[in-house]
C-alpha positions as CSV (number, residue, x, y, z in Angstrom):
1,X,103.9,1.7,80.2
2,X,102.7,-1.1,77.9
3,X,102.7,-4.8,78.8
4,X,102.5,-7.2,75.9
5,X,102.3,-11.0,76.4
6,X,104.0,-13.4,74.0
7,X,103.2,-17.1,73.7
8,X,100.8,-17.2,76.5
9,X,97.4,-18.9,76.7
10,X,94.1,-17.8,78.3
11,X,90.8,-16.3,77.4
12,X,91.9,-12.8,78.1
13,X,95.6,-13.0,77.2
14,X,96.1,-9.5,75.6
15,X,98.1,-6.4,76.1
16,X,97.5,-3.8,78.8
17,X,98.9,-0.5,79.9
18,X,98.7,3.1,78.9
19,X,100.3,5.1,76.2
20,X,99.0,8.5,77.4
21,X,101.1,11.1,79.2
22,X,99.0,11.4,82.3
23,X,100.9,14.5,83.5
24,X,98.7,16.6,81.1
25,X,95.4,15.5,82.6
26,X,96.5,15.0,86.2
27,X,94.4,16.9,88.7
28,X,96.5,19.5,90.5
29,X,96.0,17.9,93.9
30,X,97.6,14.7,92.6
31,X,100.5,16.3,90.7
32,X,104.1,15.7,91.7
33,X,106.0,18.9,90.9
34,X,109.6,19.1,89.9
35,X,110.0,22.2,92.0
36,X,107.8,25.0,93.4
37,X,106.0,26.5,90.5
38,X,107.5,24.1,88.0
39,X,106.1,21.5,85.8
40,X,104.4,18.3,86.9
41,X,106.6,15.3,86.6
42,X,104.3,12.6,87.8
43,X,100.8,11.9,89.0
44,X,100.0,10.2,92.3
45,X,97.0,8.0,92.9
46,X,94.3,9.4,95.2
47,X,95.4,6.8,97.8
48,X,99.0,7.9,97.7
49,X,98.0,11.6,97.8
50,X,95.3,11.6,100.5
51,X,95.9,8.4,102.5
52,X,92.2,8.0,103.1
53,X,90.4,4.6,103.3
54,X,87.8,5.5,100.7
55,X,90.6,6.1,98.1
56,X,92.8,3.2,99.3
57,X,89.9,0.6,99.5
58,X,90.9,-0.2,103.0
59,X,89.1,-0.5,106.4
60,X,85.4,0.0,106.0
61,X,86.0,0.5,102.2
62,X,87.9,-2.8,101.8
63,X,85.4,-4.7,99.6
64,X,84.1,-4.3,96.1
65,X,80.7,-3.3,97.5
66,X,82.1,-0.5,99.6
67,X,85.0,0.8,97.5
68,X,83.8,2.5,94.4
69,X,85.6,4.5,91.7
70,X,86.3,8.1,92.6
71,X,86.4,11.1,90.4
72,X,90.2,10.7,90.5
73,X,90.2,7.1,89.4
74,X,87.8,8.0,86.6
75,X,90.4,10.5,85.2
76,X,92.9,7.7,84.9
77,X,90.2,5.3,83.5
78,X,89.2,7.7,80.8
79,X,92.8,8.2,79.7
80,X,93.8,4.6,80.0
81,X,90.7,2.3,79.7
82,X,92.8,-0.9,79.6
83,X,94.6,-0.2,82.8
84,X,93.5,-0.8,86.4
85,X,92.6,2.5,88.0
86,X,91.7,1.4,91.6
87,X,91.6,-1.7,93.7
88,X,88.2,-3.0,92.6
89,X,88.3,-1.8,89.0
90,X,86.2,-3.6,86.4
91,X,87.1,-6.9,84.8
92,X,87.9,-5.2,81.5
93,X,91.2,-4.2,83.1
94,X,92.2,-7.7,84.3
95,X,94.3,-9.9,82.0
96,X,95.5,-13.4,82.7
97,X,98.1,-15.3,80.6
98,X,99.4,-18.7,81.5
99,X,103.0,-19.5,80.4
100,X,103.6,-16.1,78.8
101,X,106.7,-14.1,78.3
102,X,106.2,-10.3,78.4
103,X,107.6,-7.3,76.7
104,X,107.3,-4.2,79.0
105,X,107.8,-0.9,77.3
106,X,108.3,2.2,79.4
107,X,107.2,5.5,77.8
108,X,105.8,3.9,74.6
109,X,104.9,6.2,71.7
110,X,101.2,6.9,71.3
111,X,101.2,5.0,68.0
112,X,102.3,1.8,69.7
């Protein structure tokens, strides 16, 4: 998915998203399978897959100091560096645009 702002203002008013098919690099424990033994059709977050506080940044892990990137969020970050990969990801993945319109493209081509 690619999100492109139009006509907005702000210091960091730029596009964000990911043009990579994450199914190819998705760890097996996060893959959503079409059917038993079939192809992966989606990739869950570690929070969705394991429902553990350290992956969901909840409970004792509910602050930027206690919730750190996991090996799973790093897989997503390497593939999609402009996208947020976990709750307290770095500021390079946060974009703010005042008074913008947006074009949202699902399944953009890698050349987008």
